C-alpha positions in Angstrom: 84.5 74.8 102.0 82.3 77.1 103.3 84.1 80.7 102.1 82.5 84.1 100.6 84.5 85.6 97.6 83.7 89.0 98.2 86.7 91.3 99.6 85.3 93.4 102.3 88.5 94.7 103.3 90.6 95.2 100.4 93.9 97.3 102.5 92.3 98.2 105.2 92.8 101.2 107.5 96.2 101.6 105.9 96.4 101.7 102.2 99.4 101.5 100.9 101.9 104.5 99.7 101.1 104.8 96.0 104.5 106.4 95.4 103.2 108.1 92.6 105.9 109.5 90.3 106.6 113.1 91.2 105.6 112.5 94.8 102.4 113.5 93.2 99.9 113.9 96.0 96.9 112.4 93.7 96.4 110.6 90.5 93.9 112.8 88.4 92.7 109.8 85.4 89.9 110.7 82.7 88.9 108.4 80.7 86.7 108.8 77.7 84.6 106.3 76.6 84.1 105.6 72.7 81.0 103.4 72.4 79.2 105.5 69.0 78.5 102.7 66.6 78.6 99.9 68.5 75.8 100.2 70.5 72.6 98.2 70.0 71.5 98.8 66.8 69.2 96.6 64.5 71.7 98.0 62.0 74.4 95.9 64.0 72.3 92.9 63.9 70.9 93.1 67.8 67.4 92.3 68.6 66.3 96.7 68.9 67.8 99.5 69.7 69.6 101.2 72.2 68.2 103.1 75.5 71.1 103.3 78.0 72.9 106.8 78.7 71.3 109.1 76.2 69.2 112.4 76.7 65.8 110.6 76.1 64.1 110.1 78.7 62.9 107.2 79.9 64.1 105.4 76.7 63.2 101.8 75.7 64.7 99.0 73.4 62.8 99.2 70.3 62.3 95.3 69.2 63.1 95.3 66.1 63.1 98.6 65.0 65.8 101.5 64.4 65.0 104.6 67.0 66.5 107.3 64.9 66.4 110.1 67.4 68.9 107.3 70.0 70.9 106.8 66.7 71.0 110.4 65.8 72.1 111.2 69.4 75.0 108.3 69.5 76.3 110.2 66.3 76.4 113.0 67.7 79.0 112.0 70.2 81.1 110.9 67.1 80.6 113.5 65.0 80.6 116.7 67.6 81.3 115.9 71.1 84.6 113.6 70.6 86.1 116.5 68.4 85.3 119.1 71.3 86.7 116.9 73.7 89.9 116.4 71.4 90.4 120.2 71.6 89.8 120.6 75.3 92.3 118.0 76.5 95.2 118.1 73.5 94.7 121.9 74.2 95.2 121.6 78.4 98.0 118.8 77.5 96.6 116.0 79.4 96.5 113.1 77.9 93.1 110.6 77.5 92.7 107.0 78.1 89.9 105.7 75.6 87.7 103.2 76.6 86.7 101.9 72.8 84.1 99.2 71.7 86.1 97.5 69.1 83.2 97.6 66.4 82.3 101.6 67.3 86.3 102.4 66.6 85.9 100.2 63.2 83.3 102.8 62.2 85.4 105.9 63.0 89.1 105.9 61.8 89.4 109.6 62.0 89.1 109.3 65.5 91.2 106.5 66.2 93.8 108.2 64.0 93.4 111.4 66.5 93.4 109.5 69.4 96.7 108.0 68.5 98.2 111.3 67.1 97.8 112.5 70.4 99.3 110.2 72.3 96.3 108.6 74.1 95.9 105.0 75.2 93.5 102.6 73.5 91.7 100.7 75.8 88.9 97.6 75.0 85.6 98.5 75.9 84.4 95.3 74.7 83.1 94.1 71.2 80.2 95.8 71.1 78.1 97.7 74.1 75.6 95.3 75.3 74.7 93.9 77.9 77.4 90.8 78.6 75.1 89.7 82.0 73.2 86.6 80.3 76.0 85.7 77.8 76.9 81.6 78.3 80.5 82.0 79.6 81.6 80.3 76.0 80.0 83.2 74.0 81.6 85.5 76.4 84.9 84.4 75.8 84.9 84.3 71.9 83.1 88.0 72.2 86.1 88.7 74.4 88.5 87.4 71.8 86.9 88.5 68.7 87.2 92.2 70.4 90.7 91.7 71.0 91.1 91.0 67.3 89.1 93.3 66.0 91.1 96.3 68.0 94.2 95.3 67.2 93.5 95.2 63.5 91.7 98.7 63.5 94.5 100.5 66.1 97.2 98.8 64.8 98.5 97.0 68.2 96.7 94.7 70.9 94.9 96.5 74.1 96.5 96.4 77.1 93.4 97.4 79.4 90.2 96.3 79.7 86.4 97.9 81.1 83.7 95.8 79.7 80.9 98.5 82.4 78.2 96.4 81.3 79.8 93.0 82.8 79.0 89.5 83.9 79.7 87.9 87.0 82.4 86.0 84.4 83.8 89.1 82.5 86.9 89.4 85.3 87.8 85.9 85.0 87.3 85.3 82.1 89.4 88.5 80.6 92.2 87.7 83.1 92.8 84.3 81.5 92.5 85.7 78.1 95.7 86.7 79.2 97.4 89.7 77.4 95.9 93.0 79.5 97.9 94.7 82.5 95.0 95.8 83.7 91.4 95.0 84.1 89.2 97.7 85.1 85.2 96.2 85.6 85.6 97.6 89.5 84.5 100.2 91.7 85.6 99.3 94.7 88.9 101.0 95.9 90.9 104.6 95.4 93.7 102.4 94.5 94.8 99.7 92.1 94.8 95.9 93.9 95.9 92.5 92.5 93.7 89.9 91.9 94.7 86.5 91.9 93.1 84.6 88.3 94.1 80.8 88.5 98.0 81.0 88.1 97.8 84.8 86.9 98.4 87.4 88.8 96.0 90.3 87.3 96.7 94.6 88.1 92.6 96.0 88.9 92.1 99.3 88.4 89.1 100.2 89.6 87.0 102.8 87.7 84.2 105.2 88.8 80.1 105.9 88.0 80.0 108.9 90.7 82.2 110.9 89.0 81.1 110.2 85.5 79.0 112.5 83.5 76.8 109.1 82.8 74.5 111.1 85.6 73.5 113.4 83.0 71.3 110.8 81.6 70.4 108.5 85.1 68.5 110.1 88.0 69.9 111.5 90.0 72.0 113.0 88.3 73.7 116.0 87.1 71.5 118.5 85.2 74.1 121.4 84.6 77.9 121.6 83.6 77.9 123.1 87.2 76.8 120.8 89.2 79.3 118.1 87.2 82.2 120.8 88.2 81.2 121.3 92.0 81.2 117.4 92.2 84.6 116.7 90.4 86.0 119.4 92.5 84.9 118.2 96.0 86.5 115.0 95.2 89.2 116.5 94.2 89.6 118.6 97.4 89.2 115.6 99.3 91.7 112.9 97.9 94.1 116.0 97.7 93.5 116.8 101.1 94.2 113.0 102.0 97.7 113.1 99.5 98.9 116.0 101.7 98.1 114.1 105.0 100.3 110.7 103.8 97.1 108.9 102.1 97.9 109.8 98.0 95.0 108.0 96.0 93.5 108.0 92.2 90.7 109.7 91.1 88.9 108.5 87.8 86.8 110.6 85.7 84.3 109.2 83.1 83.3 110.9 79.9 81.1 110.3 77.3 81.6 111.6 73.6 77.7 112.2 73.3 76.8 113.3 77.2 79.6 115.4 77.8 80.8 116.2 74.9 77.1 119.1 74.6 78.5 122.6 74.9 76.3 122.9 77.7 77.5 120.1 79.7 81.5 120.5 78.7 82.1 123.9 80.2 82.0 122.3 83.8 84.7 119.8 83.0 86.8 122.9 81.4 86.2 124.8 84.6 87.2 121.2 86.7 90.3 120.7 83.9 91.3 124.5 84.7 91.2 124.2 89.0 93.3 121.5 89.1 95.7 123.4 87.5 96.0 125.4 90.6 97.8 122.5 92.2 100.8 121.3 92.7 101.5 117.8 92.5 98.6 116.6 90.6 99.9 113.5 88.2 97.1 113.0 85.4 98.1 109.8 83.9 96.6 107.3 81.6 95.3 103.9 83.0 98.1 102.2 81.4 100.9 104.3 82.9 99.2 103.8 86.5 99.5 100.1 85.7 103.3 100.1 84.3 103.8 102.2 87.9 101.8 99.9 90.0 103.7 96.9 88.5 107.0 98.5 89.0 106.6 99.7 92.5 103.9 97.2 93.6 104.9 93.9 92.0 102.3 91.7 93.6 104.0 88.7 96.0 101.5 86.0 96.5 101.2 84.2 100.1 99.3 82.1 101.9 96.0 82.9 102.2 94.1 81.2 105.7 90.5 81.3 103.6 91.6 79.0 101.2 93.2 76.7 103.0 92.5 72.6 103.1 91.2 72.0 107.0 94.5 69.8 107.7 96.7 72.7 106.8 94.9 75.5 108.6 94.5 73.3 111.6 98.5 72.6 111.7 99.1 76.4 111.0 96.4 78.0 113.5 95.6 75.2 115.9 97.9 76.4 118.3 97.0 80.2 118.2 94.9 79.1 121.5 96.8 77.4 123.8 96.8 73.8 123.3 93.3 73.8 121.4 93.6 72.5 117.7 89.6 72.2 118.0 88.9 76.1 118.2 91.0 76.2 114.4 88.8 72.6 113.5 85.7 75.0 113.9 87.0 78.1 112.6 87.7 76.3 109.7 83.9 75.7 108.7 82.4 79.2 109.3 82.0 81.3 105.8 85.4 82.6 105.3 86.9 84.8 102.8 89.4 87.4 102.0 88.5 89.6 105.0 90.4 86.2 107.3 93.3 86.3 105.6 94.4 89.3 107.4 95.0 89.3 111.1 91.9 90.7 112.6 89.6 88.9 110.5 91.4 85.5 111.1 91.0 85.7 115.2 87.9 86.9 114.8 86.9 83.6 113.4 89.0 81.4 115.9 87.2 83.7 118.4 83.8 83.3 117.5 84.7 79.3 117.4 85.9 80.0 121.2 83.4 82.3 122.3 80.2 79.6 121.1 82.0 76.8 122.7 80.8 75.4 126.0 81.5 76.8 129.6 83.3 73.2 130.1 85.2 74.0 126.7 86.3 77.3 127.3 87.6 76.0 130.8 89.8 73.5 129.3 91.5 76.6 127.0 91.8 78.2 130.1 93.7 74.9 131.9 95.8 74.6 128.9 97.4 77.9 129.9 100.6 78.0 131.7 101.0 79.8 134.7 103.2 83.2 134.7 106.7 82.1 136.2 105.9 78.8 137.0 107.4 75.4 137.0 106.6 74.6 133.5 109.0 78.0 132.7 111.7 76.7 135.4 111.9 73.1 134.0 111.8 75.1 130.0 108.9 73.4 129.2 106.5 76.1 127.9 105.5 76.4 124.4 107.7 78.5 122.3 104.6 81.6 121.9 104.4 81.0 126.2 108.4 81.3 126.3 108.8 84.5 124.2 105.8 86.0 125.6 106.9 85.8 129.2 110.3 86.6 128.1 109.2 89.7 126.3 107.8 91.4 130.0 110.8 90.1 131.8 109.7 87.2 133.5 112.4 85.1 132.3 114.6 86.9 134.4 112.8 87.1 138.5 114.5 88.1 141.6 113.8 85.1 144.0 112.1 87.6 145.7 110.1 88.1 142.9 109.9 84.1 141.8 108.6 83.7 145.4 106.2 86.2 144.8 104.6 84.2 141.4 104.4 81.1 142.9 102.5 82.5 145.8 100.1 84.0 143.6 99.7 81.2 140.9 99.1 79.1 143.6 96.3 81.3 145.7 94.9 82.1 142.4 94.6 78.4 141.2 93.2 77.4 144.7 90.7 80.0 144.8 89.4 80.2 140.9 90.5 76.2 139.2 92.4 77.9 136.3 95.5 79.8 135.8 95.8 83.7 135.8 96.3 84.7 132.2 97.1 87.9 131.0 98.3 89.4 127.4 101.7 89.8 129.4 102.7 91.5 126.0 100.7 95.1 127.0 102.6 94.7 130.3 105.7 95.2 132.0 107.0 93.0 135.3 105.0 95.0 137.6 102.2 95.7 136.0 101.2 92.4 135.1 101.8 92.0 139.5 99.5 94.4 140.3 96.9 93.2 137.7 97.5 89.6 139.9 96.9 90.8 143.2 94.0 92.9 141.7 92.4 90.0 139.9 93.0 87.6 142.7 90.1 89.2 144.7 87.8 88.7 142.0 84.6 86.5 142.2 85.6 83.7 139.8 83.0 83.9 137.2 84.2 87.7 136.5 87.6 86.1 136.8 86.5 83.6 134.4 85.2 86.3 132.0 88.3 87.8 131.9 90.6 85.3 131.8 88.8 84.2 128.9 89.2 88.4 127.0 93.1 87.8 127.5 93.3 84.2 126.0 91.5 86.4 122.9 94.2 89.0 123.1 96.9 86.5 123.0 95.5 85.2 120.5 95.5 88.0 118.2 98.9 89.2 119.5 100.3 85.6 118.1 98.4 86.3 114.8 99.9 89.3 114.1 103.4 87.9 114.4 102.2 84.9 112.2 100.7 87.1 109.6 
C-alpha cells in the first residue's frame, strides 16, 4: 500500500464547536515549562553543556565541560523566575499547566510543593531536557517509563499529560503506547484537540505552540522586549476571540519558561496580556488536563472505516460503484498515495477522479456508456442501480407525465445517435425543468465538447454519491 501518513486535512473548513464551558468564545491556556535542573550538563551524566533556549547568544555545547554561565541562567529560572511567575498567576487566579522535566522536578521540591498548593497541573516534560531524535525506540521507551516513575515518586501522582518538546518521530506513538496519558502535546498542527488512533488506543492530542511562546526571546527571529510579546499575544487573542464570536471557538496555547519570561523586563508584557484578557467576557483559562477531560466528555472518539487504511478488496467493494459499473477506477485509485486527506468525501473523490481523468478516451467512453438513459427503458423496467434510482427520483424523473416521458425518449434517442453515449447530468443539482432545458441545449454541442461535459458530470455524480457514503 502506497500510503502517506501525514494528516494534511484535520477538521477541514468546518472545525467543530468545542462547546467550551460557559459557552466561552476562547480557551486561553498557559503552560510553564519547568526544565531547570534537567538540562544537558556533565553533572547530570551528559556529554556536554546545554545550548538551547537561553539568553546567551550563539550558545554551543561545551563537550565534557560545565558551562558556568549557562548553568547560572537556568538557575535563575528556578531561583527567581519561577517565584515571580508564581506570584503573577496565583494573584490573577489563573491556573497553569506545568510541563515538568522529571529530573528537574526532583531537584526542586519547594517549587513542586508550590505548584501543588496552587492547584496547578504538573504534566510530564520527559525524564531530561535533552534531544530524543537520535534515541533508538527501545531507549526512548525506557526513558518515557522512567520519567513516569520518577515523576510519580516526586509529585505523588503520575502525570496525565505529556510533552517532550525535543521529540523524535517515534515519541507520540511510544507515549500513546504507554497507555496512561489523557493527552499528548507533541504537535503544533491545530487550534483544537483531536483524536489519534494508535493501534487499539484512541489517544487525545492537545496541540501546543512555538510561536505564542517566550522561547522567541532566545531565538531569531524573536522578541526583544516584553511589549513585543504582549503585542503578539494580544493580536492572536483578538483573532481567535473574533472567530469565537462568529461561532468558531478555538484554543490559544501560550508557552512560558521560568528563565526567559521570568526576567523583569519580559514578564511586564505577560502581565499586560493577563490584564488585557480580563476585559473580555467568555474567556476560559483552564489547565490542559481540564481541556482533555472536557474534550473526552463532549467529543468522545468514534472509530470509523478509513478508506486509506482499507485493503484493496474492501476498498473496491465499497467504492467500485461510485463511478457507474466501473470498479477499475477504484482499483487504480487504491494504488495512489492515499492518506488521511482521502478519508473524507473531497479527498476520496479526488483520488477516484484522478484515476478516471488519467484513463484513455476509450476507457472514459466506457464509463459514459455504463450510465443509463434518463427516464429511459432501464428505469421503466426497474433495472437501475440503487444509486441511479435514488438520483432520478430526487428530480422527479420517476413520476413523469406521458408527454414528459415521450419527450425524454425522443431526446435520449437523438442524443445517443449524435454523440454515441447517453446524456449524463448530475440530476440532484437540478429540477425536472432544468434537466430538460440542459438536455435540449447540450444536444447541439459538438461531440468532443459534449464528451468533456459528460465526464465532468460523471465526476459530479461520483462526488454526490461519496457525500452520501461518507
